[in-house]
N, C-alpha and C positions, 0 to 999 in steps of 0.2 A: 302450610302451603309450600309446595315445591317452587324453587326459583325457576323462572323461565330461562330457556336456553338462549344464549346470545345469538344475534343475527349473523355475526361473522366469527369464524374460527381462524385465528391468526397462526401462521407457521412460525415457530420460534426455533432457531438453530442452537444446538448445544454442541460445543467443541470439547472433546475429551482427549487430552494429550497423554498418550501412553508412555510409560517409562521404558528405557532401553532394555530392561530385564524382563519386561512383561511377556508372558507366554500364554496368557489366557485367551480364549476365543473371543473375538470382537463382539459377537452377539450376546455373550454372557456379560461382558462389561457394559454394553449398552443397556441391557435389562436392569442391571444393578443401579446404574446411573439414573434411569427412568424412575425406579422405585424410590431412590434417595430424594429426587426432586419432588415427586408427588407427595411424599410423606413429610417433607420438611420445609418446602418453599411455596407459600401461597399468600400473597401474590408474588410474582417473579419480577425482579427489576431488570430492565434492559438498558445497556448491557451491564453485566456484573460477573464477578468471579465468585464461585461457590466455595464454601468451607464446611467442614464437619464430616465430609465423606471419609476422612481418614479413620473414623471409628469402625468402618467396615474393613475387615482384614484383607479381603480380596481386592477391594479398590485401593487400599493403602499399599499393597504390594505390586500393583499394576499401573497405577495412574499417577501422573505428575500434577495435572491441573484440570479443572472442570470450569468452563466459562460459558455463560449465556451470551450468545452473540446477537447479531442484528436481526430485526424483524421488519416487515413492511408496515407494521402498525406504528403510527406516530406517537403513541403513548409510551412512556418510560416504565410503566407498571401494568401488568396484566394478571388477572386471576387465572387459575389453572383451567377453569371451565371455558375460558375464552381462547385457549391455545391448543395447538397440536405440536408436540415436541418432535423434532428431527435431531437425532443424536449421531454425531460424526466422531468416531474414534480413529485416531491416527498416531503414527509413530514417526517422528521426524528423523531425517538422516543426519548423522553427525557431520558429514563432509558436504561441501557445496559443489565446487567444480569437479566433475568426474571425467570430462573429456574436452579436448580442445581441437579445433580445426585450424590449420594454417593455410595461407593462400599462396605458398610458394609453388612455382611451376616446375614440375619434374623435368630434368634435362637442361635446365637453364643454368649456365655457370654464373656463380655469383648472385643468384636470386635469393633474396632474404625471405625466410618464412615468417610472415607477420600473422598474428592471431586474427583469424577471420570470424570465429565464433567460439563460444564456450557453452557447454551443456551442464545443467545443474539438475540433480535428482531432487524431486519435491515429495513431500514438504521437507524443507531443510531447517535445521536448528538455528542457523544464523539469521533467518528472517522471521523468527517468532516475535510477535508483537509489532511487526512493521505495519500491518493493516490498521491496527488500533491507533498507531502513532500518526497516521495521516489524517489531517483534519481539514475539511472543506466546508464552505458555506452552504452549498446545496448538496443534493443526494447523488453526487457523482459515483460513489462507490456502489450504492445500491442500484443505480441505473445500469452499471456495467454487469452486476450480478444478474439482474433481471433480463438483460439482453442475452446472456449466455443461456439462461434457463429457457428463454423463448426459442432459441435455435435448437435446443434439445427436444422441446415439445414438437417442433415442426419435423425434425429428423426422425423422431420416434414414430410419427404419424405417416412417414414416408410421403411427404408432400412433394408433388411434381415440381422439379426445379425449373421447368419450362413455363410454369404458371406463376410461381412465387419464388423470388430469388433472394438469397442472402449470401454474403461472402465470408463471414467470420473474420472481418478485418476491422480493427478499431484504430482510430487516429487521435492521439492526445496532443494538443498544441497549446502554446502559451509562453509566457516569459520564463527565463532560466530560473532554477531554484524553487519552482512551485511543486516539485514532487512527482513529475510525470513518469520518470523512469522507476522511481520507488513504487508508484501506484501500480505500474505494470507488474513488477516483481511481487508486490503484495497480493495482487489479484491472482497471479499464477499460483502463489502459495495457498490462497483461500480456495481456489478451484480444486487444487489437488486434495484438499481435505473434504470439500463438499461432494466431489465426484468419486471418492474412494470406493463407494459401493458399485460404481460402474467400471472403474479402471484400477487395476492393481498397481500400476506404475504411472507416474507423472513426471514430465521433464520440462524444463525451461531452456530454450536455446536462444542465446543472445548474439545477435549479429553485429560485428564491428563494421559499420558501414564504410568507414574511411579505408579500411584495409582491403576492401574488395576491388579497389582500383589498382590494377597492375601497371607497372612501369613499362611492361611490354605491350606493344600495340595489339589490340584486338583480344587480349587475354581476359579482360575484366568480365565480359559477358560470359565467357566459358567458366570463370571462377564462380559466378552466381549460379550457373546451371549445375556445377559440381556440388556446391554447397546445398542447393535445394534437392539434389538427388539424395544426399545424406538425410535430409529432413524427411523426404518421402519414404525412405527406408524405415525411419522411426515410426512414421504415421501408419505404415502398412501393418504394424503390430496393433491390432484392434484392442488389445488390452492395455495400451499405453496412451495417455492423454498428453499432447504436446502443445506448449505455448511457444510461439516464435516471436521474439522481441527484436524489432528493428529500431535501434536508437538513432536519433538524428537522421530520420529517413530522408530529409532533404539532400543529404550527401549523395544518396543513390538516385533520387528522382529529379533533381533540379537540372540535370544535364540535357534532357531531351529537347526542351524548347530552344536552348542555346545551340544544340547540334543542328536542329532544323533551320536555325537562322544563320548557321555557318560560323558562329562564334565559339563553339565548343567542338572538340574532336569527336569523330564518329563513334569512338569507343564508348563515350558517354551514352550515346543513343542505344548502343547494343546492351549496355548494363540495364537501362530502364526497360527496354523491351524484354530482356531476359527475366527481369523481376516480375513484370506484369504477367508474362506467360506462366511463370511458376505459381504465382498467386491464383491464377485461373484454374490451375490443376488442383491446388490444395482445397479449393472451395467445395469440392465434392466429398471431402473426407470430414466426417463429423467429429473426429477425435482430435481436431487441431483448431487453434485460435491464433490469429496473427495480430500482434499489437505493435504500434509504432508511435514514436514521439518526434516532436519537432519544435524548435524554438523560432523557426522561420517558415511559417505556414505558407506564405505567399511564394516561396521558392519551390514548393512541392509540385510535381507534375500533376496536371489536372486529371489525367487518366488514373493515377493512383488514388487521388482524392475521391473520384467517382466510385471506386471499388470499396471504399470504407463505409460500413453500415452505420457506424457511430463516429461523428466528428465532434469531439468534445474539447471545448476551450477550458483550460485550467488556469484560473486567474490568480493574482496575488491574494493573500488571505484577507478576508473581510474583518470587520471589528469583532464579530462573534468568533470567527475562526482564530484570530489572534489571541483572544481571551483563553480559548481552550488549549491552544498550543503552549502559551506561557503557564497556564494552570497545570498542565501535565508535567512540565519541567519542574515546577515548584513542588508538586506532589511527589515526584521522584526524589527530590532532595530531602523532603520530610521522611520518606520511606527509608532512605539510606542514612538518615541521621545527620545530614549536613545542615538542615534547618531544624529549629525547635518545633516540637509538635504543634501543628496548626491545621485547621480545617478550611480548605479553600473550596468554596461552593462551586458546583457544576454550573454551567451557563444558565440553564433554566431556573435554577434556584437563585442564582445571582440576580437575574432580571426581576424575579419576584421580590427579593429582599430590598432592591433599590427603591421600590415603591412603598415600602413599609417605613414611613417616616419615624414612627415611635420606636422602632427596633434599634437598640443600641448594641447589639451583639457584636462580638469580634468577627464573626463570619460575614456580617453585613459590611463592616468596615473594610475587610479584605476584598470583598466583592466590589465595593465602590472604588478602592484604590487600583485594583487590577483592570477594571473597566476603564478607568481614567487613563491608565497606561496604554490600553488597547486603542482608545480614542486618539491618543497622541501619536501612536504609530500610523494610524490611518490619516491623520492630518498632515503628515509629511508631504512635501511636494512629490508629484508623480515620479520624478527621476530618483527620489530617495526612498520610495516605498520598499518595505522589507518583504522579502520572499519568506516562505516557510523555512528554508534552509538558514537564512539570516536570523530569523526569530529564534531558532534553536541554539544559535551561537550567543544570543543576547545575555543569558545568565552567566555564561563562561567569561565574557568580556567584563560583566559587572563584577565578578569575583576578582579577576585579574587587575582591574583598574582601580576599583573603589572600595572593595571589601578587604582584600589582602589576606594572605594566609596566616598572618599573625593575630588576626582579630578573632576572638572567641567569647561567647557569652555563656558557655557551658563547658565543663570539663568532664573527662572520663571518671566515672564513679565506680566504686567497688560493687554497688548494687546493680549497676547496668554497664558491664564491661564492653558491651557492643556500642555504647554511645560514641559518636564521632568525637575525636579530639578537637575537631573544628566544627563548631555548631553556632549558627547565628540566628538572629530574629528575622522573620520573613519581611518585615517592613524595611529593614536595612537593605535587603535584596531588591525590593521594589524601588526604593530610592536610587539604588546604584544603577539599575536598569534604565531608569529615566535619565540619569546623567549620561549613560552611554548613548542614548538617543540624541541628546543635545550635542555630544561630541561628534556623532555621525553627521548631523546637519552641518556643523561647523567645518568638518573635514571635507565634506562633499562640496561645500562652497569654494574651497581652495582649488578644487579640480576644474572649476569653470573659468 
């Protein structure tokens, strides 16, 4: 009897990073990758990195990495009959910053040229892995991807802007260190890969908000207009996708309320009005996305907030996110030989193992220990809560303060010369990170 067809076919994205020496046609590579997956992987694990394709001479000479990326499906494992593969082949740029814009005013004696914006060609090698390294409790990353997809659906259908409106503006706000700027960069990188079939080029333009305020009266508004004129020139190339990132957008938009109340110079009002005018012009271009970040959402001008299609709060990591952040750090140490070989269960498996009382495996013990450490991080007082940035530093501080470079439980052997000369047990590292947390609480108390 034939198996019944599934009710839902899930789209699964496959990202194929091409080597710098690859000269093969992209469609040829995509076809070979599709054949490799269908012949060797059923079910498919999400997400995962694929191996074994090196046996194909064409793939081996053209590809650096094949990875199964995210899917809207909540399951972490799918059969081939349940999925539709979308294969994205891309070749990252070796360099990141390719152009810089200064805000100096021509003809002004003594005017300093301060960096107003930088342009990065995408995808760039420096940001490989950034998307996967950002871990959040909810589906922020998928929500943003779905939003971009929705705007393209509407644009392709030529929906009347007078009846349905979208601005292609995203605002991320929340405490410092939660990865807002990194998420914007990672999303730009991801879109450059996903949209490579639409656009042969992708660029990220990062605006330095602070530098757009000129010391010369009435110049700041003109500087904003000049910068956005350059952006519009990029966008007019319909074969180029442009992401504009305005970091700490409150620096630009906080001025208008004060200016209207008479507490801020009128130049601030000109800056905000110039920015809003330029955003209104960009909304008609379907090959541009404006992303902004803020640590002080209440300081942002309400007219700017009103233009944002998505206003996303990025909170401090939850217990589950802390577990995955620390787990990824420990897995990297194992991979690089700094920790002895150990299997640190992914979150879903860890939560399952916790309920298996009879299970005495090392994996369960590690899961319990790491979950306990995540709980301790979340139990800190609100003022001492760790951001994602601080959590990434935790293993480094553990090494520096409590493990020490002289401690080693394994030495380099002739059979494995790649073994780290410094290699420790994972439990030693977990204990050391807990001590760092205790130190943090004590040191923070001295600040009060």
